[in-house]
N, C-alpha and C positions, 0 to 999 in steps of 0.2 A: 534606460540610462544611456545617455549620449556619449560619444567620444569626446574627451576633454583632456588635452595635453597638460593643463594646469593641475590635474589630479595625479600626475606621475610623480612618485616620491623616490628620492635617492638617499639611502642610509650611508652617506659618505664617511661618517665617523660617529662614534658613540662611546658608551661606557657600559660596563657590566659591574653590578654591585651584588654583594651577598650579605646576608644577615642570618642570625639564628632563627630557626623556625619559631613562629609566633610574633616576630617583629612586625610592627605596624607598617602596612604597605602605604605608598603614597596614594593620595586621592585625586590628584590632578597631574597633568603632564609636565607641570613646571614647578610644583611645590618642592621645597628643599626636603631632601630625605632626612628622616628623623635619626635619632641616636641609634647606634648599632649597625648601620650600613657601612660597608667597606668597599671602596673602589678597587677592583682587581688589576687595574693598570692596563698596559698595552695588550691588545689581542692582535693576532696576525691580520694581514690585509684581507683575508677571506671573511672576516667579520663573524657574525653569529648566524647560525642556522636554527630556525624554529620550525619544527615539524609536527603537524597535526596528522597523525596516521589514522588509518581505518582498516581494520581486519573484518572481512565479510565472509558470509556463506551464501551461495546461491541456492535458492529453492527452485528446483526444476519440476515441472509437471510431467505426468505420465505421457502426455502428448509430445514431450520433447522440447518444450519451450521454458525459458526462465520466466517465473511469475512473480518473484519477489527476491529481494536481497536483504539478508539479516545482518545487522551490525553486531559483531561479537565483541569487539574491543576498539577503543580509540586511543592507542598509545601516543603520547605527546612527549617530544624531547626538545631539548635546547642544547646546542653544541657550539663550542668555540675553542680556540687554542690560545692559551695565555703565553706571553713572552717574557714576563718579569719573574725573577726568583727572589722571594722575600718571605717574611714572617706571615703575611696575609695569604699568599698564594699556596705555599706548601700544604697547609692543613686542608684547603679546599681541594687541591689536586689529588690528595690521597684519602679523602673522605674522613678526615679527622687527624688526630695525632697531637703530640706535645712538643713544644719548643722550649728549650732551656738555655740559659747562659751557664756553661760549664766552668768557665773561668773568664777573666776580663778579656773581652773581645773574641771569645770563642763560644760557639753556639752549637747545639745539637737539635736535630729534629728526629723524633721517634714516631714512626707511623702508628696508626691505631691498631688495636688488637684485632685478630682475625674475627670477621663477622661484624665489625663495627663500621658503620657508614653513616655519617651525620646527615640528618635531614636539615635542609637550609631553605631560606627564602632567596629569590633572585629578582632583580630588576634590571632589565636591559633597556637602555634608552638611546635614541638617536634624534638628530635634528636635521632638517632640510630647510635652510634659511630660517624663517620665523616659525616653521611648523615643527612641532615636537611630538614624539611618540614614546610611550613607555609600555613595555611588556612586563607586567607585574605577576609574579608567580609565587604564591605563598609556601609551596612545599615541593622541593626537588630533592633527588638523591642521585649520587654518582652511579652511572651504569658502566658495565663493561670494563675494558682494560684502560689503564693510563700508561701509555708507552712514551717514556722520556728518552729522547735521543741525545747523547752527549757526543758532539763532534767538533772538529777543528774549524769547519767551514760555515758554521751557522749558530744562531742563538739556541740556547736551551729552551725548549718549548714544552708546554703541558697541554696536550689535546684532551679536552674533557667533553663528555656527553652526560647530561643529566636527564633522568626520567622525571616527568612531571607527575606528582602523586595526586590522588584524589583530594579535593578540598572544596570549600564553599566560599568563593568560587574556585574552580580549578586554575584559572588564570583570568586576568583582565587586561585589555589593551586600552590605555588612556591616550588621548590626543587632543590638541587644540586645532586640529585640521578642519577647516570649514566644510570640506567635502564629506566629513563624517556625520554631518547633521542629518538626522532621520528625515525622510521625505514626508 
């Protein structure tokens, strides 16, 4: 593969969508998302971090050299920080929950019961000029803490990290990028 500056991509802006587990994933990088997909709005300028991890064990020989590396697990995560507060964001940020109108113009959000953590589908998309990419993940679940900071000097933000759950496929990356054409 030769050096080619035209194959450098910049994910300058994009969108994060969620849907219920089992919602049909897009089949192209430009198709309109079907019913059930919700745009989560603004993310911080840090964008989205997609991590394909690898946990390994070295097999060392009696003679003192490494002879093989076993892959024990391949944890995959997707992380981003949401900046909007609304009826779409709160249930995602807290792994579920119930929104109600308690009286005209007054609303309540009740977090999910202990041990409840909704499984969702996620699509992350970005464009670079005419080039589009979509990371389509059929099954994710919120991991770790959600630490919401309420402060006078900045927006309320929801930093989220989702673990990618096993599936068939685990995830797929769609693109109209000509550099993705198999050789």
